C-alpha positions in Angstrom: 0.2 -0.1 0.2 1.6 3.4 -0.4 1.0 5.9 2.2 -2.4 6.9 3.2 -3.7 10.2 3.2 -5.9 11.9 6.3 -8.6 14.2 5.1 -10.5 16.8 7.4 -13.8 16.1 6.3 -16.4 18.9 8.2 -18.9 21.9 8.3 -19.1 25.1 9.2 -21.5 27.9 9.0 -20.9 30.8 6.1 -19.3 33.0 8.8 -16.9 30.1 9.6 -18.3 28.2 12.9 -18.2 24.4 13.3 -20.4 25.1 16.4 -22.3 27.4 18.8 -20.4 28.9 21.5 -21.6 25.7 23.6 -20.6 23.1 21.2 -24.2 22.6 19.7 -24.4 21.3 16.1 -28.1 21.0 16.0 -28.2 23.8 13.0 -26.9 21.4 11.1 -29.8 19.1 12.0 -32.3 20.5 8.5 -29.5 19.8 6.4 -28.4 16.2 6.9 -30.3 14.8 4.6 -29.7 16.8 2.0 -25.7 16.8 2.2 -25.5 13.8 -0.2 -26.4 16.2 -2.8 -23.6 17.7 -3.1 -21.2 15.5 -5.7 -21.1 12.6 -3.7 -21.1 13.8 -0.4 -20.8 12.0 3.2 -22.1 8.4 2.2 -19.6 8.1 -0.6 -16.8 9.8 1.7 -17.6 7.7 4.5 -17.6 4.6 2.5 -14.2 5.4 1.4 -12.8 6.0 5.0 -11.0 3.0 6.7 -9.9 5.1 10.4 -11.2 7.9 12.0 -9.8 10.5 14.3 -11.6 13.0 16.5 -10.7 15.3 19.7 -12.2 14.6 22.5 -14.9 16.9 22.9 -16.2 15.8 19.7 -16.2 12.4 20.8 -18.2 13.3 23.7 -20.8 15.2 21.5 -20.9 11.6 19.4 -21.6 9.7 22.8 -24.6 11.8 23.1 -26.3 10.7 19.5 -27.1 7.2 20.8 -25.9 4.4 18.8 -22.4 4.4 17.6 -22.5 6.2 14.4 -19.2 5.2 12.7 -19.8 1.0 12.4 -16.7 -0.7 13.6 -14.5 1.5 11.8 -11.0 2.1 14.0 -11.4 5.3 15.6 -8.7 7.3 17.6 -10.0 9.8 20.4 -6.9 12.1 21.1 -7.4 12.9 24.6 -5.7 13.3 28.1 -8.4 12.4 29.9 -9.6 8.8 30.6 -13.0 8.4 28.6 -15.7 5.6 28.3 -15.2 3.4 25.0 -17.8 3.8 22.8 -16.9 0.2 21.1 -13.7 -1.7 21.0 -13.2 -0.5 18.0 -12.5 3.2 19.7 -8.7 3.7 21.5 -7.6 7.0 23.4 -4.5 8.2 21.8 -2.6 10.9 24.1 0.9 11.2 22.0 2.1 13.5 19.9 0.1 14.4 16.8 3.2 13.8 13.8 3.1 9.9 15.4 -0.5 9.6 15.0 -0.4 10.6 11.7 2.6 8.8 10.8 0.8 5.4 11.9 -2.6 6.5 10.5 -1.2 7.0 7.0 1.5 3.5 7.3 -2.1 1.6 8.5 -4.6 3.2 6.4 -5.5 4.0 3.0 -7.9 7.0 3.9 -8.3 8.5 7.5 -11.1 11.1 8.4 -10.5 14.0 10.9 -13.6 14.4 12.2 -12.8 17.6 14.1 -13.3 19.3 16.5 -11.7 22.6 15.5 -8.9 22.8 18.1 -7.6 18.8 16.7 -8.3 20.7 13.2 -6.2 23.8 13.9 -3.3 21.3 15.1 -3.0 19.0 12.4 -3.2 21.8 9.8 -0.3 23.9 11.8 2.0 20.6 11.6 1.2 20.4 8.3 -0.5 16.3 8.9 -3.3 16.9 6.5 -3.5 16.3 3.0 -6.8 17.4 2.0 -9.7 19.6 3.5 -13.4 19.1 2.4 -15.5 22.0 3.9 -19.2 22.1 3.4 -20.7 25.6 3.6 -23.9 25.6 5.3 -25.7 28.8 4.5 -26.2 29.9 7.5 -24.7 32.9 9.6 -24.1 31.9 13.5 -22.5 35.4 14.3 -20.6 33.3 17.1 -19.3 30.0 17.9 -16.3 27.7 18.0 -14.1 29.1 14.8 -12.7 26.2 12.5 -9.8 28.4 11.7 -8.0 31.1 14.0 -4.8 33.3 13.3 -2.4 30.6 14.4 0.2 32.4 12.5 0.7 29.6 9.7 0.2 30.4 6.0 -0.4 27.3 4.0 -1.5 26.9 0.2 -4.6 24.8 -1.0 -5.4 23.5 -4.3 -9.4 23.5 -5.5 -9.8 20.1 -6.1 -13.7 20.4 -6.8 -16.8 22.5 -5.7 -19.9 20.7 -5.9 -23.0 22.4 -4.7 -26.7 21.4 -3.8 -30.3 23.2 -4.4 -30.4 23.9 -0.7 -27.5 25.9 -0.9 -24.8 23.7 0.5 -21.5 23.8 -1.3 -18.5 21.3 -0.8 -15.2 23.0 -1.3 -12.5 20.1 -1.4 -8.8 21.4 -1.5 -5.5 19.5 -1.5 -3.4 21.0 1.1 0.3 21.9 0.0 2.7 20.6 1.9 5.0 23.4 2.7 3.7 26.4 4.9 5.5 29.7 5.9 4.8 31.7 9.3 3.0 35.0 9.2 
């Protein structure tokens, strides 16, 4: 197998927030069934994913959804806390992100960085993402948890595709350039 890829696949409001200030994502619910209208969408993407990675707050939020939604796909939760395991496929990870990324790309063809925002920014800052698939949701939240911050790293992106749906969802798919510069 060639080296695998790590993709951040996430939705954000038009003003750049992935959640409300309290971490809520209820504003996404009315678009959930229609997200597959954007050129393959979630179901197509998830079918190609071999492994998932998420931060502890995202994981805790997923636990509140009821049944574990990710089947038996291996899932790494980046945390220094002792959290309950949703399934035998969930593993807690407390090491260096570079080591995790190296393990992911060696073992899996396609890893999905689910979120949250802080973990996504850390992966981006350290140059550990190969692709960003950002679904823009046609809503302005006004405030909340921002996907990107002023972390001081400039990184080029290459637009790979930009499908849209009738309900206003736009998926921006970018390749992430390997080199970065400080701003």
